[in-house]
N, C-alpha and C positions, 0 to 999 in steps of 0.2 A: 764453810757455810755458816760461820758464826752469825747469830742473829737472824738467820734465814727463816722464812715462814712458808709453809706449804698448806694449802687448804683444799678440801674436797667438798663440793656442795651441789645441791640440786637446783640452784638459782636459774631462773629463766633468762634468756638473752635480752628480753625487752625490759627487764628490771634494772635499768641503769643505776637507779638510786641505791640498789642493793649490792652493787659491785660486779654485776654480771657484765660480760663483754659483748661484742657484736655477735650476731647470729652465727652459729657454728663454732664459736671460739669460747673455750672455757676461760673465764677471766683471770688476769694476772697470775698469781700462783694458785689458781683455783681450777679444779676439774669439775665440770658441771654438765648435767643433761641440758640439751638445748631446746627440748621440745616445749612449745608454747603452752599446751594444755595438759600434757602428761603429768601425772602426780609424782612420779619418781624418775630418777635418771636412768639412762639406758645401761644395758649390761656392760658395754665396753668402758663406760665411765666408772662403774663400780669395780670392775676388774683392775683398772689403773689405780683407783683409790686403794684397793687392797694391796697392790704391788708396792705402792709408795709407803704405806704403813708397815708392810712386811720388811721392807728395806731398812726402815727406821727402828723397828722394835724386835724383830725376830732374833732369837738366840741370846737375848739379853734379859737380865733380871730386873724386875720392876722395883723401883725405889720409891715410887709415888703412886698412890691409888686413892682416888676421891670420886665416889659415886654421889651424884646429886639428884637422885630419883628416890622416892620414898621407900620402895621395896628393897633397895640395895644400900640404903644410907649407912648402915652399920658394917658393911662388908669391906674388907681390905684385901687387896691382892699383892701387897708388898711381900717380896721374897719369892714370888712365883716367877718362872721364866716364860716368856712368850715363845712358843714353839713356831708359830706361823700366823700370818693373817691371810685369809683366803676369801675369795668371793664365790658365792653360789647364786647364780642368777643375779638378782638385785640386792642380795643380802651379804653382809660382811660377818665373818666368824674369826674372832681372835682366839686362837687355841692356846691353852695354858698348860703348864707342866703338871698341874693338879688333876688333869683330865676334864676340866670344865672348859667351856667356850663362852666368850662374850659375844652375844649376838646383837648386832645393831643394823638399823635400816634407815636410809635417808628420807624416804618419801619425798615431800616437796621442799622442806626447809632445812633438813639436817645437813650438818657439815662437820668434817674433821679438820682440825688445823694442827700442823706440826711446827714446833718452835724449838730453838735452842734454849737450854735452861737459863733463866734470868731475863729472857726477852719478854717484852710486853705482849699480852694477848690482845688481838684486835678482831676477834671473830664475832664480837657482840658484847652486850652487857653481861655481867657476872651471873645474873639470874637466869640466863639462857644456857649456861653450861650444864651439861648432863653427866659428863664423866671426864676424868683426867687420869691419864696413864703416863708415868714417867720412867725412863731408863736413864742411865748415867749421862747420855749426851743428847737426849731428845725428850720432849714433852708433847704428848698427843692430847688435844683438847677437843671433845665432842660437843658441839653446840646444837641445840634445838633438835636433837635426835629423838624422834617419837617412839623408837623401840630401843630399849637398853635392858638386856636381861642376861643372866648367867644360866647356862643350860649344861646338863651332863649328857643329854641325848640330842645330838644335832638334828636327828630325823624329826624331832618334835616341832622344829621350826622350818626345816627345808625339805622334809621328806615328801611333801606333796608336790614339789616342783617337777616340771618336765626336764628333759636334757638341757644342760647349760650350753647355749649356742656358741659361746666364744672359747670353750675349752678344747684341748687337744683330743680328748676322748669323746667328743660329741657324737651321738648316735642319730644320724638323720632318719633312719628307718623308724626309730621309736618316736621321734618328733612327728613324722608323717602319720604314724598309727594313731597317736593321740589327737592330732588335728582332725583326722578323718572320722573320728568317733562321733562327731556331731556334724553330719553332712549338710544339714540345712542351715547351719550357722553362717552368717556373713563372714567372709574370709578376713576382712579388715579387723573385726573384733576378735576372731579366733586367734590371730597372731599375737594379740595382747594378753592372751590367757597364759599366765605363767605356769599353769598346771600342764599345759601342752608343750610349750617351748619356753624355757627360762632365759630372760635377758632382753628380749625384743621390746622396744618401746615405740612411741609414736613416730619418731623420726625414721627409724629403720624399717618399720612395717610399711610406711608410705613410699619410701624410696624403692624398696624391693618390689612392691606392687607395681610401681610405675615401670621399672626396668623389665618386668615380666609381662607388661601390658594387661594387668589384671585389674578390673574394677573393684574398689574396696567393698562394694555391696554384693559382689558375686557370691553365690553359695559355695561352701567348701567343696561340695561334690563336683563342681564344674571346673575346679582348678587342678592343674598339675602341681602337686604340692612339693615334691622333693626339689625340683629346680628353684622354686620360690624360696624355700628354706635355705638352700645353698647360697642363693644370691644375698639374702639377709646376713648369713654367716660371713660371707666374703667381705661385705661392706664393713661389718663390725670389726672383724679381725684386722682389717687394713688400718683401723684407727686405734688399735689397742695401746700402742706405745707412745702416742703423742696426744697433746691436749686438744687439737682441732678435730672436729668431726666433719669430714668431707666425704661425699658419696659420688661426686663427679670426677674426682682426681685433681681438682683445682683448689688451691688454698686462698685464692684471691677473694676479697670481700665481695659478697653478692653472687659468687659463682660456685659455692660449695655444694648446693643441692639442686636436684632436678625439679621437684615440686614442693617440697617441704618449706613452709613459710613463704611461698611465692604466690599468694592469691592474686588473681586477675592479671598476672604477668604472663608474657608469651611462653608457651612450652618451648624448651630448648631443642626439641626434635621437630615439631610440626608448626609451631607458631600460634596454636590455639591458646586462648586465655585459660590459665589454670583455675579450676573451680574450687570452692571451699564450702564446707558444710559440716555440721556435727553428725557424728555417727554414734549410734547407741543411745541408751536411755540414761538420763541423769540418775545418780551422780557419776556414772561411769562413761558418760558421753565423751567422745574425743573429737577434737577439731581435725578435719580430714581434708587433704589437698589431693587433687588428681587432675589428669588431663582427659577431658571428655572424648577426645578423638583417639588418643593413644590407648586409653583404657575405657572402651565403650561399655555400656551396660549390657547385661546378659541378653536383654531383649533386642539389642542392636540399636 
């Protein structure tokens, strides 16, 4: 893989000028969240990003360390060994032999690129680089990462999160308990609360709601929560190990999703035109797609 490059980004599918691919497809050697309005990538994207970085760095000694954020500008990790790179919800933790962890988060614009030593970096201008980590055979370059910090206590940055929906040890009963704690909340917004369930983003909350026939504005108290959570988990885990995010089972262009990014197109089940509206209050409002016939309002 000499000269090969791998990138992880949260670019939107419509941002063709920024290297993003077609809807549902993380572009070229890029893994990205596909959601149009969501601020951060989905948990399956972050999981795959962590896996790729882990494969490149884990078990190896750092020979290059360059932090380009003011609070860490004088810190060097050279000589430390990367124990593992793990995702927790939408956060990445690079665990080091010193007992510290490098905590990063993509949010909307962040990206990690992997290069062979000596290869040109193509993730953006130099002033957008936030951190560089190098081992003997790989260089990881973090561009536009809004969160770059070293922590000794990981709970200080991820301890507030709910159960991570894509992990083997996911506890659905705990996720349901946390969701049910606010019974009057709209289910569409509750699913995005990382304190309840970590990892769900705009794409999977909308697709899971459609498949369960639940209106996004329905109160939590009216929803059978465990089957809904399990559907979201099944969809996300089906996409863990490949770049494309499909919820229909089809990888053909334009056939990947049931309602997501299909405004005013016919529902794949009943033919009714898919509705679109914002849900929630700015700045946390999310663009929302649903079928008004398959997902009727609570009032009917």
